[in-house]
C-alpha positions as a Python dict, from the first residue, in 0.01 Angstrom:
ca = {
    (1, 'M'): (0, 0, 0),
    (2, 'F'): (-330, -45, -188),
    (3, 'F'): (-510, -211, 134),
    (4, 'R'): (-635, -76, 436),
    (5, 'L'): (-739, -244, 757),
    (6, 'A'): (-930, -166, 1015),
    (7, 'P'): (-766, -106, 1348),
    (8, 'A'): (-766, -358, 1563),
    (9, 'D'): (-654, -426, 1955),
    (10, 'L'): (-604, -769, 2168),
    (11, 'S'): (-986, -840, 2170),
    (12, 'L'): (-931, -1004, 1826),
    (13, 'M'): (-708, -1251, 1963),
    (14, 'Q'): (-1017, -1403, 2100),
    (15, 'S'): (-1288, -1306, 1796),
    (16, 'A'): (-1085, -1350, 1477),
    (17, 'S'): (-1192, -1633, 1248),
    (18, 'H'): (-755, -1672, 1165),
    (19, 'G'): (-444, -1672, 1325),
    (20, 'F'): (-123, -1781, 1420),
    (21, 'D'): (23, -1905, 1709),
    (22, 'L'): (404, -2037, 1753),
    (23, 'S'): (663, -2000, 1981),
    (24, 'H'): (1085, -2080, 1975),
    (25, 'D'): (1283, -2105, 2248),
    (26, 'Y'): (1636, -1929, 2284),
    (27, 'D'): (1937, -1931, 2464),
    (28, 'A'): (1975, -1552, 2542),
    (29, 'P'): (1763, -1321, 2798),
    (30, 'P'): (1421, -1175, 2684),
    (31, 'E'): (1564, -818, 2686),
    (32, 'V'): (1796, -984, 2373),
    (33, 'V'): (1527, -1186, 2240),
    (34, 'H'): (1278, -921, 2216),
    (35, 'R'): (1463, -627, 2084),
    (36, 'S'): (1634, -887, 1813),
    (37, 'F'): (1307, -984, 1726),
    (38, 'L'): (1163, -615, 1717),
    (39, 'A'): (1426, -510, 1496),
    (40, 'F'): (1485, -730, 1215),
    (41, 'V'): (1917, -744, 1339),
    (42, 'G'): (2158, -901, 1176),
    (43, 'E'): (2313, -952, 835),
    (44, 'P'): (2168, -1100, 612),
    (45, 'P'): (1800, -1027, 838),
    (46, 'W'): (1693, -1338, 1016),
    (47, 'S'): (1331, -1322, 847),
    (48, 'P'): (1338, -1390, 473),
    (49, 'G'): (1276, -1162, 223),
    (50, 'F'): (1328, -835, 486),
    (51, 'K'): (1460, -564, 308),
    (52, 'G'): (1419, -275, 602),
    (53, 'V'): (1169, -41, 802),
    (54, 'D'): (1084, 292, 695),
    (55, 'W'): (1000, 521, 989),
    (56, 'W'): (664, 719, 1028),
    (57, 'T'): (757, 805, 1416),
    (58, 'P'): (1145, 837, 1531),
    (59, 'K'): (1325, 580, 1388),
    (60, 'G'): (1420, 275, 1685),
    (61, 'E'): (1146, 455, 1956),
    (62, 'L'): (918, 105, 1917),
    (63, 'D'): (619, 235, 2218),
    (64, 'G'): (408, 395, 1969),
    (65, 'A'): (576, 346, 1684),
    (66, 'V'): (451, 352, 1341),
    (67, 'M'): (634, 229, 1057),
    (68, 'D'): (646, 38, 714),
    (69, 'E'): (770, -311, 753),
    (70, 'L'): (956, -405, 387),
    (71, 'Y'): (974, -730, 255),
    (72, 'S'): (1104, -838, -102),
    (73, 'F'): (700, -975, -158),
    (74, 'M'): (486, -726, 54),
    (75, 'T'): (489, -407, 213),
    (76, 'M'): (293, -349, 554),
    (77, 'R'): (231, -37, 801),
    (78, 'V'): (261, -184, 1128),
    (79, 'H'): (95, 55, 1412),
    (80, 'V'): (272, -59, 1761),
    (81, 'V'): (29, -2, 2058),
    (82, 'E'): (160, -132, 2348),
    (83, 'H'): (545, -210, 2388),
    (84, 'D'): (661, -326, 2715),
    (85, 'P'): (1068, -394, 2670),
    (86, 'S'): (1150, -735, 2730),
    (87, 'T'): (815, -871, 2807),
    (88, 'R'): (554, -797, 2556),
    (89, 'S'): (448, -597, 2206),
    (90, 'V'): (93, -527, 2076),
    (91, 'A'): (53, -421, 1684),
    (92, 'Y'): (-195, -383, 1438),
    (93, 'V'): (-182, -362, 1085),
    (94, 'S'): (-352, -32, 915),
    (95, 'R'): (-172, -83, 560),
    (96, 'W'): (-109, -399, 341),
    (97, 'S'): (-8, -439, 0),
    (98, 'L'): (-136, -758, 12),
    (99, 'P'): (-524, -833, 43),
    (100, 'L'): (-545, -1089, 272),
    (101, 'A'): (-708, -981, 582),
    (102, 'T'): (-974, -667, 662),
    (103, 'R'): (-837, -659, 1041),
    (104, 'M'): (-467, -813, 1205),
    (105, 'V'): (-323, -802, 1527),
    (106, 'Q'): (-3, -902, 1627),
    (107, 'L'): (94, -995, 1995),
    (108, 'V'): (484, -1065, 2072),
    (109, 'E'): (595, -1206, 2443),
    (110, 'T'): (887, -1352, 2574),
    (111, 'S'): (901, -1539, 2925),
    (112, 'V'): (1236, -1687, 3058),
    (113, 'L'): (1179, -2094, 3116),
    (114, 'P'): (1277, -2291, 3436),
    (115, 'N'): (1615, -2371, 3232),
    (116, 'G'): (1674, -2076, 3185),
    (117, 'R'): (1640, -1992, 2846),
    (118, 'T'): (1389, -1751, 2688),
    (119, 'R'): (1040, -1884, 2488),
    (120, 'L'): (932, -1601, 2251),
    (121, 'R'): (548, -1641, 2202),
    (122, 'Y'): (458, -1509, 1827),
    (123, 'R'): (66, -1457, 1738),
    (124, 'I'): (-101, -1289, 1514),
    (125, 'A'): (-494, -1278, 1457),
    (126, 'Y'): (-647, -1183, 1156),
    (127, 'T'): (-1000, -1157, 980),
    (128, 'P'): (-972, -1238, 599),
    (129, 'P'): (-1192, -1041, 286),
    (130, 'A'): (-1484, -1323, 219),
    (131, 'I'): (-1374, -1335, -149),
    (132, 'F'): (-1047, -1498, 13),
    (133, 'R'): (-1124, -1732, 215),
    (134, 'P'): (-1087, -2009, -20),
    (135, 'L'): (-680, -1910, -23),
    (136, 'V'): (-680, -1899, 337),
    (137, 'F'): (-526, -2242, 403),
    (138, 'P'): (-251, -2252, 118),
    (139, 'V'): (-180, -1884, 199),
    (140, 'Q'): (-170, -1977, 600),
    (141, 'W'): (29, -2269, 565),
    (142, 'A'): (339, -2062, 363),
    (143, 'F'): (323, -1755, 601),
    (144, 'T'): (344, -2026, 878),
    (145, 'Q'): (679, -2182, 712),
    (146, 'W'): (819, -1892, 673),
    (147, 'F'): (774, -1787, 993),
    (148, 'R'): (893, -2073, 1160),
    (149, 'V'): (1229, -2027, 928),
    (150, 'S'): (1219, -1714, 1099),
    (151, 'L'): (1238, -1793, 1396),
    (152, 'R'): (1499, -2088, 1362),
    (153, 'N'): (1706, -1792, 1161),
    (154, 'L'): (1651, -1564, 1467),
    (155, 'A'): (1763, -1830, 1711),
    (156, 'T'): (2086, -1883, 1493),
    (157, 'L'): (2210, -1532, 1484),
    (158, 'L'): (2135, -1489, 1851),
    (159, 'E'): (2406, -1864, 1891),
    (160, 'R'): (2626, -1666, 1701),
    (161, 'G'): (2616, -1346, 1932),
    (162, 'G'): (2472, -1155, 1675),
    (163, 'G'): (2152, -1005, 1903),
    (164, 'R'): (2142, -687, 2097),
    (165, 'A'): (1960, -554, 2422),
    (166, 'S'): (1959, -206, 2301),
}
């Protein structure tokens, strides 16, 4: 990965110039939704283009994890800085194969709704380099569509019983 990003924390959610805020409701308990989202379960994977994870820390241990997420069109080195199973995970990206950000933080949260379903909220905050600001709108639109398809695919997987809580 050619492009280094500065470390980021949750304060970037307030100060970043750009970001995503997506959610989807699932008929599965929070522990299944949260773990399935973070573990990319399913065959084929629910996230289009997902190829796998190269772990720099013990495989599957998300608290403090460092991993390369591999996609057909990009690779990202992700550092999990906070992990509360079934509830919340915070990660920042330190390296990326695409030159689209100088800092990026991701927040994944689950909550139980009054109807018993689980809402997963996925937020990303990022700061694009000045040279790429003219491309932010079309790139963000494409990534938003990809994230929406991914969240719907996860719902389909969980409906088929393909999620796991461990």
